[in-house]
Structures are given as structure tokens and as C-alpha cells.
One Martini backbone bead per residue (centre of mass of N, CA, C, O) as a GRO file, in nm:
protein
   68
    1MET     BB    1   3.453   2.554 -12.934
    2LEU     BB    2   3.547   2.258 -12.905
    3LYS     BB    3   3.809   2.315 -12.759
    4ASN     BB    4   3.677   2.428 -12.506
    5PHE     BB    5   3.523   2.175 -12.435
    6GLN     BB    6   3.772   1.990 -12.410
    7LEU     BB    7   3.909   2.153 -12.189
    8ILE     BB    8   3.695   2.114 -11.975
    9LEU     BB    9   3.709   1.806 -11.967
   10ARG     BB   10   4.006   1.790 -11.892
   11GLU     BB   11   3.984   1.940 -11.624
   12LEU     BB   12   3.772   1.737 -11.500
   13SER     BB   13   3.970   1.487 -11.503
   14ILE     BB   14   4.111   1.568 -11.235
   15ILE     BB   15   3.842   1.506 -11.047
   16TYR     BB   16   3.754   1.277 -11.256
   17ASP     BB   17   3.866   0.962 -11.303
   18ASN     BB   18   3.672   0.856 -11.550
   19ILE     BB   19   3.784   1.084 -11.712
   20PRO     BB   20   3.950   1.122 -11.982
   21GLU     BB   21   4.219   1.246 -12.119
   22LEU     BB   22   4.238   1.495 -12.359
   23GLU     BB   23   4.274   1.585 -12.675
   24ILE     BB   24   4.312   1.893 -12.836
   25SER     BB   25   4.148   1.896 -13.163
   26GLY     BB   26   3.842   1.992 -13.260
   27VAL     BB   27   3.727   1.692 -13.254
   28TYR     BB   28   3.447   1.478 -13.261
   29ASN     BB   29   3.539   1.195 -13.120
   30GLU     BB   30   3.564   0.905 -12.951
   31GLU     BB   31   3.707   1.032 -12.709
   32THR     BB   32   3.497   1.252 -12.654
   33GLU     BB   33   3.251   1.069 -12.624
   34ALA     BB   34   3.360   0.906 -12.381
   35ALA     BB   35   3.386   1.152 -12.190
   36VAL     BB   36   3.089   1.231 -12.197
   37LYS     BB   37   2.974   0.967 -12.087
   38GLU     BB   38   3.119   0.980 -11.814
   39PHE     BB   39   3.005   1.246 -11.724
   40GLN     BB   40   2.710   1.161 -11.735
   41LYS     BB   41   2.725   0.935 -11.530
   42LEU     BB   42   2.838   1.115 -11.291
   43SER     BB   43   2.568   1.316 -11.331
   44GLY     BB   44   2.299   1.139 -11.394
   45LEU     BB   45   2.301   1.094 -11.693
   46SER     BB   46   2.247   1.007 -12.003
   47PRO     BB   47   2.479   0.801 -12.191
   48THR     BB   48   2.514   0.928 -12.519
   49GLY     BB   49   2.754   1.147 -12.610
   50LYS     BB   50   2.569   1.390 -12.618
   51VAL     BB   51   2.536   1.749 -12.635
   52ASN     BB   52   2.318   1.882 -12.447
   53LEU     BB   53   2.186   2.111 -12.246
   54GLN     BB   54   2.218   1.950 -11.983
   55THR     BB   55   2.516   1.883 -12.019
   56TRP     BB   56   2.626   2.166 -12.052
   57ASN     BB   57   2.528   2.285 -11.783
   58ARG     BB   58   2.683   2.082 -11.602
   59LEU     BB   59   2.963   2.141 -11.708
   60VAL     BB   60   2.971   2.442 -11.634
   61ARG     BB   61   2.913   2.411 -11.336
   62ASP     BB   62   3.151   2.229 -11.259
   63PHE     BB   63   3.372   2.418 -11.367
   64SER     BB   64   3.303   2.663 -11.191
   65ASN     BB   65   3.357   2.516 -10.922
   66TYR     BB   66   3.653   2.435 -10.989
   67ALA     BB   67   3.766   2.739 -11.059
   68ARG     BB   68   3.746   2.864 -10.754
   0.00000   0.00000   0.00000
């Protein structure tokens, strides 16, 4: 599941310059946390680095829009 999450973040890094491109490791490491924080900032969410329901929903919505 985490690899899928990292893959979505990496895909979104193509359209959001501030999100760093991630290595798909399957580990929630500092690199993943930093990418989540950047995504949260860009989305107007509190940049905690933790993936709560609000962050997950925004991530899925943005990815769905991007994938169309």
C-alpha cells in the first residue's frame, strides 16, 4: 500500500514543482515525509507530514484529475 502511495506522490511531483521526486521504497522515510509536507502546503493543508484522511482524500482527488 505504501508503494502505491509513494507512486502517486511521485506522479504528482511531475505537475507540482515543490514535491520532490520520490524513490519508491515502501518505507515511510524522511524523503516521503518531506514530499507529504510539500503536498500539504500546496493543497492548503496543515503541513504535518502525516497522512490523515483529509490529506489522503486530496491526494487521491488530485491524482484522479491528473490521470484523466
